[in-house]
N, C-alpha and C positions, 0 to 999 in steps of 0.2 A: 833546215836551220843552218846558218853559218856558224859551226862550232869555233872557228878561230876568233870570230867576233864575241862569243860568250867568254871564251878563256882569257880575251884582252880586255874586260872589264877592269878599270883601272883603281877602283876603289871598292874593298870589301861591302862598303855601306850601300852598295848598289844591289845586294842580295835581296830578293823579294820574297820575304816570308809569307806574305799574304797570298800569293800566287798559289800556294801548293796546301796551306793549312787553314782550317777553319778557324774562326774567332773563338777562344775560349773566356770565359768569365773569370777564371782563376789562373794563378802562375802555373806553368808546367814546363817540361823538359821538350824541346824541339829536336827530335831524331833528324838531324840534318842529313840529307843525300841530295847529289846531283842528279838531274834527270833532264834530258833533251826534251823539246816541246813535242806534246802529242804522243809521247810513248815513253817507255822506261828501258833504262840500260840495266841489264840483270845484275851485273857486279855492283853498280851502286845501290840498286834496289836492295842487295842483300842486308845493307846497313839496318832497315827496319827490322826484317825477319831475324836477325841475330840478336839486336838489342831485344825484340819483344822475347825472345827464347831466355836470353840471360835474366830479363825481369822474372819470368815465370818460374824459374828456380826458386824465386823468395816469394810468389805468390802476388807479384807486383805488375801493373799495369802501367804502359808508358804514358797515358793520358791522365794519371793521377795528378791531383794538385800536389805542389811542392812549395818549399820556402820560399824560394827564390826563382824566379824564372831565367832560363840559360839555354843553350843549345850543345848537343853532344855530337861530335864529330867521331865517327866509328871507322867507316868504311870508304875508300876513295882518296884521290889526290886532290883534295878538297880545302887544304888549310888556308889558302887564300880567300876562303869565304868567311874565316873566323874573324869574331871581333874580340875585345878586351875581356877577359875573365872566363870565356867559354872553354867548355871541357873537351880535351883529347883523349880518346881510347882507341887507337889503332890506325889512325889517319895518317896519311903522308904528304909530303911536298910534292907538287906538280912541277918537274923540272923545267916546264917551258912558261912558266909565270914569272916574272921578272920580280925581283926581290923587292923592289918599292910597291908593289901591287899588294904586298902583304901588310895590311893596315893596323895589325895589331903591336902592343908592346907587351902583354902579359897574357899568358895562358894558364889554363890549369891541366897539366899534361899528367895522365896515368900511364898511358903506354903509346908507342908510335910504331909505325910500319916496319921501319928499319933504321940501321944506324946511320945512314947518310940523312935521314931525315932528324934525327936526334943531334948530329953535328951541326946541322944546318941551324937549328933551333938555339942550341946552346951558344953557338957564334953570334946569336942576338941577344943573348942575356936571357933566355928563357930556361927555367930548370927543367929538366926532361929525364926520368928514369931510364934506366938501361934495360927495359922491357919492351920487346920487339914481337911482330907478328901481325899479319893482316887477320882482323877477326872472322873473315870467311873462312879461315883454316879451322874454326871451329864447328863448322857445319856438321861433321860426322858425330862430334859429342852431344850437339843441341838438338839434333833431329836423329836420334839412335836407330829408328824402325821406319822413317820415312823413306831414307834413300838406300838402296842395294846396288852395288857394283854387278852389273851383270852383262858383261862384255861380249859382244859378237866376234868370233874368231876373225882376225883379220881386218875388223873395221877400223878406219882412219876417220877422226873428226877434226875439221878444221874450224877454230872459233876466231874470227877475226875481231878486231878492236872496231868499236863502233864506227871510227874514223876510216877504217878500211873496208866496210862491207860492201860498198858498191865497187871496190876494186877485184874481188873475187867471185868468178863465176865457175862454181864447183859444185857438184851435187852434193859432196861430203861438208858442205858448209853446215854449222851450227849458228843459227842468228842469235845475236847477243841481246837482241831486243824482244826476244820472245819471253814467255812467262818465266820467272825466275826457276820455279822448280822444273819445269819441262828442259829448261838448258841444263839444269843438274843431272837430270835423268839421260838426256843424249850424250853428255859426256861420259856418263857412267856406262853408256852401251858400247862405248870405244874401247879398242885394246890399245890405241895410241892416239895421242891428241896434239895437234901442231895448232899453237895459238900465237896471235899478236894481241889478243885481249888478255890483259894481266889477269883477270879474274877467272879465264877460261883455265890459264895456267894455274891459279890457286884453288880452284876446285879440284882439277885432276891431281894435284899434290895432296890435297886433304884426303883424298880417297883411295891413293895408291895408283893411279892411273899414269902409266908412263907418258911423259909429255915433253914438249921442246917448244923454244920460242922462235918465231919468225918474224922478221921486218917486212912488212908488206907496203908500208907508206912512209911519206917523210915527218907526219905531223907528231908522232909519239916519241918522247924523248927518253933516251936510256935510263934517266934518273930512276924513275918509279920501278923499273924492272929489277935495277941492281939493288936499290934499295930494298925491294920485297926479298930478293933472293938470299941476300946477306941477313935479313931479319929472321928468314926461315931457316937459318942454319946452314945454307947451301954455299960451299966455299968455291965451287967450280961449276961455271954456267956460261952460256954463250947463246948468241941468235943467229940464224941463218937467214940468207938473203932470198930464199924462195921456197916455196912449200915443197918442192922436188928434193932440193938440197937438205932441207929439213928432215925429211923422211929418210933419205940416204945417211943422213948423219945418225939419227937414232936419238933416244931420249936424254934427257938432262938425268945427273945423279939426282938420287932421292934427297929430299930435306931432311933436316934433324931436327925438326920442330917440336918443342915441348909446349903443349896447351895450358899447362898449368899456372905459370906466372902471368900471361895474360888474362886468363879468366879470373884470378886472385885480384887483378888489377882493375876488374868493372867497378864504375863509380855508383855503386848502390846508394851513397850516402846522399846523392842528388835528390833521390826520393825519399829516402828514410827521413830527411830532416822536414819534409812536408808531413810525414804521419806521426809525427812524436807529439 
């Protein structure tokens, strides 16, 4: 699939909800996540896993009827798919999408990935609280016993962005289109992770695996990486131009992320209104 063509969609109304979601006879919250045709990108798919676990904390299900139908944007650089009135909890802007491709004028924003996304939304007149963090950082809290770090001494993992996957021919590659939980397990088996996949970095950071960012191809914009780093409390960060350079330079400083504000901002009210 031509990913450039996908991200070049000029209008958010071209989002095809019925391609992935069955028809429901009642209003519901659509847990939006982007996926390439015929496969899943593990980082984007984490949206469904994280939201499901947040709802389970209050014994709710994602498909329960609600008062008003809407969409929730939680993980991914997917704000250009949003429509007026829809809810944002952790998503970010995609820096390679033109401003005019964002067709909304009002959003219900509870949290965003980082301060760059917040500044951009505020510049468009959209209220946005200073609550930051990619919700994938919550995986250790939401799955407290499922995943365990078990690093093999000296093991290095390389997690390419989906757009970079064909550029890397290395037995250490962790395929970002593999099943989400197997990707997490693979990252946790490493002593050091080199990633151009944003969520490769995020999962490594979430579990305390030393990691660093590499630029492997020309398609990914710096915006989302800087937005994430700043939102996670990382004040010093960089990217290297090759895998070898990344390994030689070593890991980024750790984040200073506090999960409590992001978890407290979860929009349970979208579902609670339907159960009243």
